C-alpha positions in Angstrom: -158.7 30.8 -38.2 -159.3 28.2 -39.9 -162.1 27.1 -41.8 -164.4 24.7 -39.5 -164.9 21.3 -41.2 -168.0 19.5 -40.4 -167.9 15.6 -39.5 -168.8 13.1 -42.0 -169.1 9.4 -42.5 -166.3 7.0 -42.9 -166.0 3.2 -44.5 -163.0 1.4 -42.6 -161.7 -2.5 -43.0 -159.5 -3.9 -41.0 -157.7 -7.3 -40.4 -157.8 -9.0 -37.0 -154.8 -10.6 -35.5 -156.3 -14.3 -36.7 -157.0 -13.1 -39.9 -160.4 -12.1 -40.0 -161.6 -9.2 -41.9 -164.1 -6.7 -40.1 -165.5 -3.4 -41.9 -167.9 -0.8 -40.1 -168.7 2.9 -40.5 -167.2 5.7 -38.2 -168.0 9.2 -38.0 -164.9 11.8 -37.3 -163.9 15.2 -38.6 -160.6 13.2 -40.4 -159.5 10.1 -41.6 -156.7 10.5 -38.9 -159.1 10.8 -36.4 -160.6 7.7 -37.5 -157.6 5.5 -37.0 -156.5 6.9 -34.0 -160.2 5.5 -32.7 -160.1 2.7 -34.1 -156.4 1.4 -32.7 -157.8 2.8 -29.4 -161.1 0.7 -29.4 -159.5 -2.1 -31.6 -155.7 -2.7 -30.5 -155.2 -5.9 -32.2 -156.7 -5.0 -35.5 -154.5 -4.1 -38.7 -156.7 -1.0 -40.6 -156.4 -1.6 -44.1 -158.7 1.0 -45.5 -160.6 4.0 -44.9 -162.7 5.9 -47.5 -164.8 9.2 -46.8 -168.7 8.7 -46.6 -171.4 11.3 -46.5 -170.9 14.2 -44.2 -172.8 14.5 -41.0 -175.0 17.9 -40.9 -176.0 18.8 -37.3 -179.7 19.5 -37.4 -179.2 23.3 -35.8 -176.4 25.8 -35.1 -174.9 26.0 -32.0 -173.1 29.4 -30.8 -169.8 28.9 -29.4 -171.0 29.7 -26.5 -173.2 27.6 -25.8 -170.6 24.8 -26.8 -168.0 26.2 -24.5 -170.3 26.2 -21.5 -171.4 22.7 -22.2 -167.7 21.7 -21.5 -167.3 23.7 -18.8 -170.0 22.4 -17.2 -169.6 18.8 -18.2 -165.8 19.6 -16.4 -167.3 20.6 -13.3 -170.1 17.7 -12.7 -167.2 15.3 -14.0 -165.3 16.3 -11.8 -167.7 16.0 -8.5 -168.3 12.4 -9.7 -171.5 12.4 -11.5 -171.4 10.0 -14.2 -171.3 10.9 -17.5 -175.0 10.3 -18.5 -176.7 11.7 -15.5 -174.2 14.7 -15.9 -175.5 15.1 -19.3 -179.0 14.7 -18.4 -178.5 17.3 -15.9 -177.3 19.6 -18.3 -180.2 19.1 -20.9 -183.0 19.7 -18.1 -181.6 22.4 -16.5 -179.8 24.4 -19.5 -180.1 28.1 -19.5 -180.2 28.7 -22.7 -182.1 27.1 -25.7 -179.3 26.3 -27.5 -177.5 24.8 -24.8 -180.8 22.4 -23.9 -180.6 21.4 -27.4 -176.9 20.7 -27.5 -176.8 18.6 -24.2 -180.3 16.7 -25.4 -178.8 15.3 -28.9 -175.5 14.2 -27.3 -177.2 12.9 -24.6 -179.4 10.5 -26.8 -176.4 9.6 -28.5 -174.7 8.4 -25.2 -177.6 6.3 -23.9 -177.1 4.8 -27.1 -174.0 3.3 -26.8 -171.8 6.1 -28.5 -168.8 7.1 -27.5 -169.1 10.9 -25.9 -166.2 12.0 -28.7 -168.2 10.9 -31.4 -171.7 11.7 -30.0 -169.8 16.0 -29.7 -169.3 15.3 -33.4 -172.4 14.5 -34.4 -174.3 16.8 -32.5 -172.2 20.4 -33.5 -169.6 21.4 -35.5 -168.2 23.7 -32.7 -166.2 20.6 -31.5 -163.4 20.3 -33.9 -161.2 17.5 -35.2 -158.5 17.5 -32.1 -161.2 18.6 -29.3 -162.7 15.1 -30.3 -159.4 13.4 -30.4 -158.6 14.8 -27.0 -162.0 13.6 -25.9 -161.7 10.4 -27.4 -158.0 9.6 -26.1 -159.5 10.8 -22.2 -162.5 8.5 -22.2 -159.9 5.5 -23.0 -157.3 7.0 -20.5 -160.4 7.4 -17.6 -159.0 11.1 -17.4 -162.4 12.3 -19.2 -162.8 15.0 -16.1 -159.5 16.5 -16.1 -159.6 16.5 -19.7 -162.7 18.5 -20.1 -161.7 20.8 -17.9 -158.2 21.7 -19.9 -160.5 21.7 -23.2 -162.3 24.0 -21.1 -159.6 26.6 -20.1 -158.3 26.1 -23.9 -161.8 27.6 -25.1 -161.5 30.4 -22.2 -157.8 31.3 -23.9 -159.2 31.1 -27.5 -162.1 33.8 -26.6 -159.9 36.2 -24.4 -157.5 36.5 -27.7 -160.7 36.7 -30.3 -162.1 39.7 -27.0 -158.5 41.4 -27.2 -158.4 41.3 -30.9 -161.6 42.8 -31.4 -160.9 45.8 -28.3 -157.4 46.2 -30.5 -159.2 46.4 -34.1 -162.4 48.4 -33.3 -161.1 51.9 -32.8 -159.1 51.8 -36.0 -161.8 50.4 -38.1 -164.6 53.0 -36.6 -162.0 56.0 -37.3 -161.2 54.3 -41.3 -165.5 53.2 -41.6 -166.4 57.3 -40.5 -163.7 58.6 -42.7 -164.7 56.7 -45.9 -168.1 57.6 -45.4 -167.1 61.4 -44.8 -165.3 61.1 -48.1 -168.4 59.5 -49.7 -170.9 62.2 -48.9 -168.1 65.1 -50.1 -168.2 63.3 -53.7 -171.7 62.3 -53.7 -173.4 65.9 -52.5 -170.9 68.4 -51.5 -168.5 68.7 -54.4 -171.9 69.0 -56.7 -173.1 71.9 -55.0 -169.4 73.2 -55.5 -169.5 73.0 -59.2 -172.8 74.3 -59.6 -171.6 77.5 -57.7 -168.3 78.0 -59.4 -170.5 77.5 -62.8 -172.8 80.3 -61.6 -170.2 82.7 -60.4 -168.3 85.3 -62.7 -170.5 84.0 -65.7 -169.2 80.7 -65.8 -165.5 81.8 -66.4 -163.7 81.6 -63.1 -160.6 79.6 -63.3 -160.6 76.6 -61.3 -157.2 75.3 -59.8 -155.9 72.3 -60.9 -156.4 70.2 -57.8 -160.2 71.4 -57.3 -160.5 70.6 -61.4 -159.5 67.0 -60.4 -161.5 66.4 -57.6 -164.4 67.3 -59.4 -163.8 65.1 -62.1 -163.3 62.6 -59.7 -166.6 63.5 -58.0 -168.6 63.3 -61.6 -166.8 59.7 -61.8 -168.4 58.6 -58.4 -171.7 59.9 -59.7 -172.1 58.6 -62.4 -169.9 55.1 -62.3 -169.8 54.2 -59.0 -172.5 52.0 -58.9 -171.3 50.0 -61.4 -167.9 50.2 -60.0 -169.1 48.9 -56.3 -171.2 45.9 -58.1 -167.8 44.8 -59.9 -165.6 45.3 -56.7 -168.1 43.0 -55.1 -168.4 40.7 -57.8 -164.9 40.3 -58.1 -164.4 40.0 -54.4 -167.3 37.0 -53.9 -165.6 35.1 -57.0 -162.1 35.6 -56.0 -163.3 34.5 -52.7 -164.9 31.5 -53.6 -161.7 30.5 -56.1 -159.6 30.8 -53.0 -162.1 28.7 -50.7 -161.9 26.1 -53.7 -158.3 25.8 -54.0 -155.8 25.0 -51.8 -152.8 26.3 -54.1 -154.7 29.7 -53.8 -154.9 29.4 -50.1 -151.7 28.4 -49.4 -150.5 31.7 -51.4 -152.7 33.8 -49.2 -151.6 32.6 -46.5 -148.0 33.2 -47.1 -149.3 36.6 -48.0 -150.2 37.1 -44.4 -147.4 36.0 -43.0 -145.2 39.1 -45.0 -147.8 41.8 -44.3 -145.4 44.3 -42.4 -146.2 43.5 -38.6 -149.4 41.9 -39.2 -147.4 39.1 -40.6 -145.6 38.4 -37.1 -148.4 38.5 -34.5 -150.2 35.7 -36.9 -146.9 33.8 -37.4 -146.6 33.6 -33.8 -150.2 33.1 -32.9 -150.1 30.1 -35.8 -146.9 28.5 -33.7 -148.9 28.8 -30.9 -152.1 27.3 -31.6 -149.9 23.9 -32.7 -147.8 24.0 -29.8 -150.9 24.3 -27.6 -153.1 21.5 -29.7 -149.8 19.3 -29.3 -148.9 19.8 -26.0 -152.8 19.5 -24.6 -153.0 16.1 -26.5 -149.6 15.0 -25.1 -150.9 15.7 -21.9 -153.8 13.8 -21.9 -151.9 10.8 -23.3 -152.1 10.9 -27.0 -148.8 9.2 -28.4 -146.8 11.5 -29.9 -147.0 10.8 -33.9 -150.8 10.7 -33.0 -150.8 14.0 -31.4 -148.3 15.9 -34.3 -150.6 14.7 -36.8 -153.8 16.1 -34.8 -151.7 19.3 -33.9 -150.7 20.3 -37.6 -154.2 20.7 -38.6 -155.0 23.6 -35.5 -152.4 25.8 -37.3 -154.7 27.8 -39.2 -152.4 28.8 -41.8 -151.5 26.3 -44.4 -147.8 27.2 -44.7 -147.1 27.0 -41.0 -149.6 23.5 -41.7 -147.0 22.2 -43.9 -144.1 23.0 -42.1 -145.8 20.9 -39.2 -146.1 18.0 -41.2 -142.7 18.4 -42.2 -141.6 18.2 -38.6 -143.8 15.0 -38.3 -142.4 13.5 -40.5 -138.3 14.1 -39.8 -140.0 13.3 -36.2 -141.0 9.6 -37.1 -137.8 8.6 -39.0 -136.4 8.7 -35.7 -135.2 12.9 -35.6 -135.7 14.8 -31.9 -138.5 17.1 -31.8 -136.4 19.7 -30.6 -133.6 19.5 -33.5 -136.3 20.0 -36.2 -137.9 23.1 -34.9 -134.6 24.7 -34.7 -133.7 23.8 -38.1 -136.6 25.2 -39.5 -136.7 29.2 -39.6 -140.3 29.2 -39.6 -141.0 28.3 -36.3 -140.0 30.8 -33.0 -136.8 29.6 -31.0 -138.7 30.0 -28.0 -140.9 27.0 -28.5 -137.5 24.7 -29.9 -136.1 26.0 -26.6 -138.9 25.2 -24.1 -139.1 21.4 -26.1 -135.4 20.8 -25.5 -136.3 21.5 -21.7 -139.3 19.1 -22.0 -137.7 16.4 -24.2 -134.9 16.2 -21.1 -137.2 16.3 -18.0 -140.3 14.5 -19.6 -142.2 16.8 -19.4 -142.7 18.1 -23.3 -146.9 18.6 -23.0 -146.4 20.7 -20.0 -143.3 22.9 -21.8 -145.2 23.4 -25.3 -148.1 24.7 -23.1 -145.7 27.4 -22.0 -144.4 28.2 -24.8 -147.7 28.8 -26.3 -148.4 31.1 -23.3 -144.8 33.0 -24.2 -146.0 33.1 -27.9 -149.4 34.7 -27.2 -148.2 36.7 -24.6 -146.0 37.8 -27.0 -148.8 38.4 -29.7 -150.8 40.2 -27.6 -147.8 43.1 -26.9 -147.2 43.2 -30.8 -150.8 44.0 -31.4 -151.3 46.5 -28.8 -147.8 48.0 -29.7 -149.3 47.8 -34.0 -152.3 49.4 -33.5 -151.3 52.1 -31.0 -148.7 52.8 -33.7 -151.2 52.8 -36.6 -153.9 54.7 -34.6 -151.7 58.1 -35.5 -151.0 57.8 -38.9 -154.4 56.9 -39.8 -155.8 59.8 -38.3 -153.0 61.6 -39.4 -153.1 60.7 -43.0 -157.6 60.2 -42.9 -157.2 64.2 -41.6 -154.7 65.2 -44.1 -156.6 63.7 -47.1 -160.3 65.3 -45.8 -158.2 68.6 -45.1 -157.2 68.3 -48.5 -160.2 68.2 -50.7 -162.3 70.7 -48.3 -159.4 73.0 -49.3 -159.7 72.0 -52.7 -163.0 73.2 -53.0 -162.4 76.8 -50.8 -159.6 77.8 -52.9 -161.8 79.1 -56.3 -163.8 80.7 -53.0 -161.0 82.6 -52.3 -160.0 83.7 -55.8 -163.4 84.8 -56.0 -163.1 86.8 -53.2 -159.5 89.0 -54.1 -161.5 89.1 -57.6 -164.1 91.1 -56.2 -162.1 93.3 -53.7 
């Protein structure tokens, strides 16, 4: 998934229809969100300049469960006809967790001061991404805040379900791998040195050792002498590489391209990225956001820079007058299921609903592929690790067999 971007302050300038110039500040996650919000709030004004200001740092960390609970409960209250300010006050007073109470109180305070809900949520927590705030801003202007919050809550629940399924699928293989690595480290650090001392004292130290045993003893000596340094250097190299990737868009793009070409996992990442784009675009369209603005926001939800670049290419072609379905069909990076359902959506006027259906199909296919890959990986991993540990144990006992035959 993509790294969460904190909102920042933006300085904007514009010109009214009568030529009068205006300027101000706006807090949002990106320039596109600023332009969309200003265009909706000041429809007669032409935005001439938007420049970034300082970052907005939330006063405290917020758990994803608190953010999800806030959206779910707020959708229920507004759907029942409770005004926004009263609903936020109810959440702030009746929250069952401290984090939810703090989050609702901060949002309620900003809304009471006259800020839009989308801006208040962006300022309160980085858990509400740019697409979420853009969706809420469009819902406030269209009067569809309750249904939009319900749709956003369902999106949060769906994302949590995918994360839970991924964790369950990877728990067993990763546990087996961690235990196997711990056993191998214990053998190299403590067991094999004991066998080496035993072999040195057996037969006056003149016991010939098999090649595999000698190689394993040399590996154990190297791990004892240089193991801490190797681990420290590997950790430092990993931290340096992670920092370089975080700072360099080119390296992040290369990393994401490599992820898409991983055997088995690359196809799953590709489908999940395309599904996020389709679901975000469909949700924004259903909320009444115009297609160009929705495509601009949905591109950042892909979570993979290669797919994000592909989404921007589709956006540029659509902006030049091409059909969305034609653009998706012409690009092999987009699954065929999206293009087929987009054709139906464009012809029937239900593009948002068809995109959400395509996202559901891709998520289901990715889930099946993940379960199948893990089911195939588990026996292969167990077999390989069993052979590796069994081979190490056998290499240590081979000289014992030779010694027994010599005594006999």
